[in-house]
N, C-alpha and C positions, 0 to 999 in steps of 0.2 A: 194739867193737860199738855203743857209745853214739855214737861218731863216725859210723858208718854210718847210724844212725837219724836223726841230725840232718840229714844230707845228704838223706835221703829226704823228710823233712818240708819242707825248703826247696824241693825240686823240686816237691812237690805244690802248695805255695802259689803258686809261680811259674806252674805250669800253670793253676791256677784263675784267677789274675789275667789271664793271656793269653786264656783262654776268655771271661771276662767282657768284656774289652775288645773282642774280636771280635764278641760278641753285641750289645753296645751299638752298635758301628759298623754292623752289618748293619741293625739297627732304624732307626738314623738315616739310613742310605743310602736306604731305600725309603719314607720319610715324604713324602706329597704336598706340593707347594708351587706357587706361582704363577710362571709363566715370564716374564710381562710385565704391566704395569698395564693397566687398562681405559681406553679412550679416551673422553673426554667428547664428547657429540653436541649439535649445535644444528640443529634442523630447523624449517621453517615448519609451521604448523598444517595438518593434513590430509595431511602426508607420512608416510612410513614411517621407523622408526628401528630399528637393530639394535646390541645390545651383544655383545661377544665376550670370553670369559674363557679365558685360556690357562693350563694347569696341567701339572705334571710328576709322574710316578710316582703317578698317582691310585690304582692298584691296586684294592683293594676299597672305597675310599672313594667318597662321593657328592658331587655338585654341587647347590647350592641357590641360588635367586634370590629376593631379598627387596627390597621397596620400602622405602628407608631411613626416610623420614619417617613412614610409617604402620605399619611393621613387618609389612606384609601379605606373606605368602609367595606368590610368583608361580608358582614351579615347583620340583620336586625331581627332579634327574636328568632323566629323559625324561618325567616326568609333570607336566602343568600343573595347578596347584592353584587359582589364581584363577578366578573366574567371568567374568572379562573375556574375551570372545570374540576380542578383537583381539590377545591375547597368545599367542605360541607359542614353543617351544624346538626347537633342532636341534643336532647335533654332527657334525663331519666324522670325528673319531676320538676316542680317550679323552683327548686333550690340548686340543681346541678345542670350546668349548661356547658356543652363541648364544642370546640372548633377543631375540625379534622383537616389536615393537609396531607394528601397522598403523594408518594414519590417525590419527596422534597428535592428541590433544586438549589443551586448556590444562591440564586436571587431571592429565595425564601428566607434567607438568614436575616434576623433582626428581631424587634420587639412587637408583641401583639397585645392590644389593650382591650380589656373587658369593661364596658361602661354601663352605668345605670342612669336613665333619663330623669333623675331627680333635679331639684333646684336648690342649691347648685348641683351640677353633675358630679357623680362619683365614679372613679375608675381605678383600675390596677393593671400592671403590665407583667407579662411573662416573656422571656427571651428564647428564641430558637437559634441554636448554633448548628450549622450544617458543616460537618467535617468531611474532608476528602482525603482518601488514602494516597500515598505518594505515587508518582508516575514520572518516567523520564521524558525529557523534551528531546525528541530524536534528532532534530537539526542541530542541537547544541551538545551532543554527546559523541564521544570518539567511537570509531569502529576499530577493527584490527589494524595494528600498526607494524610496519617493517622498516627497520632503521639499521645502518651500519654500526659496527662495534666502535665505541669511543665517542659517539655523538650524544646529543641530549634530546629528550622527548617530553611532551606534555600530554597527559591523559586527562580527559575532561568528562565529567558526568554532571549534567544539570537536571534537577528534578522539580516537579511542581506538586502541590497538594496543600491542604489546610488542616492543621497548622503547617508552616513551612518545613519541609523535610530537611533532615541532616544526612549528609553523604559521608560514608566511611569506606576506605579502601583497604583491601586485604589481598594476599596472594592465594591463589587457589590451592597450591600445594602446602599452605600453612608455613612456608619459610618466611624469613624476615624481609622487609622492604628496606632498601638501602637509600637513605637520604643524604645528600651532600650540600653543604653551604658554599658560599662564594669562595671560601678559602680551601675548599676541597676536603673539609673534615667530614668524616662519615658518621652517620647515626643509624643504627639498626632498630627498626620498630616493627611490631607485629601488625599494627593498623595505623592508618593516617586519616584524619578527619578534614574534609574540605572537598570542594567540587573539582579542583584541579590538582593532579598529582604530577610533580615535575621530577624527572629522573635525569641526572647530569652525568656525563661521561660514562655511559652504561657499559657494562661488561657482559660477557656471554652467560655468566652465572645469574644475571637478572632476567634472562629470557624465561618466558612462561606466560601464564594467564593471570590477569589481575581482575578482581571482582570489586565493583562499586555497588554499595548497598545503601538505599535510601529508605529512611523510616521517619515517622512523625507521631508515633503512638497510635495511629489508626491502622488496624490490620487490613490487608496484608502489606508487609514491607516488600520492596522490589529490589532486584539486583540485576546487574548486567555484567557479562563476561567479555573482557577485552584481551585479545591475544597480542602479546608483544614478541615479535620475531627479530632476532639480532643476527645479521649476516656477517660472516668472516671467512677468511681463507682456511682451507683444510690444514690440520696439524696432525702428525703421527708421532706417537711415543711407542718405543719398543722396550719392553722390560728386559729381554735377554737377546742380545745380538749374536751370541755364540751358543749353540745348543748341541750337545753331544748325546749320542745314543748308540748302544750295541746293535750289531746287525741282527736282523730277524725280529726286532721289537717295533712297537708303535711309538711314534713321537709326535708331539703337538707343539706348534709355534704360534705366537699371537702378536697382534699389533693393536694399539689403542688409538682410535681415530676420533678427532673432534672436528666437526664441520657443520656449517649452516649457510645455505640450505643443505639438506641431506646430500651426502656424496655417494658416488658410485664406487664401490670397493671391489677389488679383485687381486688375485695372486699371480705372479709370473715367475717361472724358473729362470736360472741364469742362461739357459739356452734360448730364451725368448718365448717359450711355450706358456700360454695362459692355462692356469689350473682350474678345473671345475670339479664338482663332486662326482665321484666314481668309486668303484670298488677299491681303487688304490688310494684315493684322496677323499677326505671329508672336509668340505669348506662350509663355514658357518659365520653369520654376522649376528651378534648378540647386542641389542640396544641396552644402554646403561642409563641414558637420560635423553632429553630432547635433542641434544647435539652430540652425545657420546655413543660410540659403537665399538665393541671389541670384535676384531677380526681373528678367527682361529682357523688353522689348517692342521689336520692330522694326516701324517703319512703312515700307512699301514705296512707292516712287515718290511721294514726299511732294508735296502740293499746298497751295495757300493755305488751303483749308478744313481742312487737317490741323494748321495752326498753332494754338497755344493751350496750355492747361494739362492735364496728365495726372496723376492721383493713383494711387499704389500703396497698397493697403490690406492690412493683416494683422490677422487676428482669431482669438483662441483663447478658451478658457473663462475666462481671467483678464482679458481686456480686448481692446480694439481700438485700432489706431493707424494713421495714414496720413501720407503726405508728398506734396508736389507738385513736379512738374518742368514747367518751361515750355519749349515748343518754339517757336523763332522762325526766320524766314527770314534767310539771309545772301546777299549778292549773288553772282552768278556771277563767275567769274574775269575779269580785265580782257580787253578785246578785243585781238586781235592782227592785224596786217596781213601780207599774204602777200608773201614775198620770193621771186620766181621763180628757178628754177634756170637755169644756163647764162648768167647775166648779161643776161637780157631786160630792156629798158628799161621802166620803169613807165609812161612817157608814150607808148608806141606807139599809133598811131591805129587805132581799131577802127571800120571804116566801117559805117554803118547797113545793115542787111539782110544783112550778110555778103557783099557784093559781088554786085550783080545781083539782089538780093532786093527786099523791100518797102522803099522809100525812107523810109517814115514810121516804121519801127521804131526803138526806142531803142538807144543803144549797149549792147552786150552785156558784162555783167560776168562775169568768170571766177573760179571758186572752186576751191581745191585739193581733191583727194580726201582722205578721212580719214587715209590713211597719210602725207599730207604736212602735216598740221596742225602738226607740230612746227616747221615752217619759219616760222610767224608770229612776227614779232620785236617787236611792240610795240602800243601803242594809239594813239588819235587824237592824244594829246599829242606823239607822236614826229614828227608832221608839222610841228609848230611848229619843231622843231630842224632839219628838212629845209629849211623856208622860210628860217630864219635863215642856214643854211649857204649857200643859193642866193644870198641877198642879198649876203652877204660875197663870194661868188665873182664876182657881177656887178660889184661895186665894184672888185675887183682887175682884172677884165677891162677895165673902162672906163679905168682908169689905163694899162694896157698899150696900149690902142687910141690914146689921145692921143699916147703916145710914138711909135707907128708912123706916125700921120698926120704928125707933124713930121719923121719920117725918110723919108716918101714911100713906105712899104712897105704892100703890100696886107694886109688883115686880115679875119677872119670876124666879122661882127657877130652874135654868138650869146650870149645870156645864160648859156649853159653853157660857153662858151669852147671849142667843138669845131666844126670845119668839117663834120664828117660827122654831126652830131646831126640827127635827122629834123625838128626844129622850128627849126633855126637859119635866120636871114635873111642870105643871102650877097650881098655887093656890093663893088665896088671904087671907089676915088677916086684922083684924081691931084692933085698939088700944082701950083701956078702956073697958067699959061695953059691947060694941058690941063683943069684943073678947070672953067674958064669955058666952054670949048668943049663940054663934056659935060654941062652942067647940065640941058639938056632931056632927054637920054637918061637921066640919073640920076633925074630926077623921074618919068619914065614907069616906069622900073624900080622906083622906090620904091612907086609906086601899085600896080604888079603884086604887089610883095612884100607890101604891106599887105593886098591882097585874099586872097593865099595865107595870110597870117597869121591873118586872121579866120576863113577856112574851117578852118584848122588848129585854132584854139582851139575852134571849134564842134564839131568831131568828135574832139577830143583824148580819149584814154582816161584816166579818172580814176584816182587811187590806189585800189587795191582794199582795202577794209576788210571782210573777211568777218565775218558775225555769229557769235556763239557758238551752238553747237547746242543746241536745246531738248530737252525730254523726249521729244518724238516724233521726234527725229532731224533736224528741219528746220533750215535755215540762216537763219531769220528773226532780226531784231534782238531783243535781250533787253530794251531799255528806250529810252524816247524821249530821255533825256538823252544817252546815248551817240551816238545818230544825230545829234542837234543838234550835238554837238561835232565829229563827223566832217564834217558839211556845212559848218560854219563854217571848218574848216581847208581844205577844198577851195575854198571861195569866196576865202579869203585867197590861196591859191596862184594862182587865176585872175587876181586883181587884180594880183598881183606880176608875173605873166607879161605881162599887158597893158601895165602900166607900163614894164616893161623893153623891150618891143617898140616902144612909142611913143617911148621915149627914144632907141632906136637909129635910128628913122626921122628923128627931129628932128635928130640929129647929122649924118645924111647930107645933109639939106637945107641945113643951115647950116655 
């Protein structure tokens, strides 16, 4: 019986242990817990943010939202506790609970805790990061700056934002920024990082607009344009102080001006007359940079009275400067003589009056039209070469003629060595007795030839030396020296022709 009792007690203890184990397991099985962590959020100021808390086996337990840094309760279950109207809660089911913050502000930044009212309490935290795009602090940022050349200047740009912005400087025209250290050593950079840009001993080439750009990874980045003006006395550079031009042409003169502030620019003639744009003059200012201007003046159809000095003047609030350019006349291009087409002889006879007209009229000179002016091949000096060539040809022809006379062969007595030249004097001689028998006839023939020669020379067409066209398009001569040279050459040619003809006559008689 004692054995039976011991077995019964052991069974009872075993059943109690099993019951307690099952009870503890059931309680543990239905205790609420978090299914996944809360995700951290980063939003720009003014946007909306939402935290989500995922739980399991919530049962009769409740969810609470608390701001971690201030311990302020935001909401319990479906009830909003905070007085912040921008905070609301929602849930899709018993497992998903949301906390909404509309139009977040900078003070909303921090941690938000999702709690379960278990014993002990269970919780997890998600963090809200409110980022702010950069913006400039107006009272700490430079405006446009005006400084004299050679001084130093500081350009400042201060920006706010979250995260803290980085400020970068660039030149608007993409040229390099000149940085100088205490020793004056220059460093050229395309950009400079820092809120303050210091420019030391600035020159006029550093004038322009500078951009400070603030960025922190939150769009949009912002930039500010600061204009740096550098003032200095006007300076004038003249590429050509002496300018020459022929009469009747257009000529331009120019001056290069550097000035800041911008200068008043004008032209003055040596007579004191101010020159403005007109049919005679064209005055123009062409900007080259912020401080450079090219002054140009064109004088149309220049005449002798236009020669002289012209002054370009530049004036601004810091001073006045001028420079002089002298305009002088240069000769027209060298005269050219006309080379006829198709091999026409220059010495063809032009009969007075054009044949049957007025006998007293002068020989007619022919000039080429404009489209044939390129055929003129030289000046009056070229006639001396023609004369020398003619004399050499006559000497050679005379030598041949003596050889023909000794051989008893007929020859043409022409200074040009051609039987069919229009000015040649043709005759025949015989050797021996035949020469004596024909002396009378030869003498008469020579007299006739002499008369024909004189008439020929009197009406011979001269070498044509057309004059250079003037400003009015006429073909008058350009200067007396040129005409005198041409006339001298023509007279020398006449004398040579006369001498050659008389020499030929003399040889026929003897």
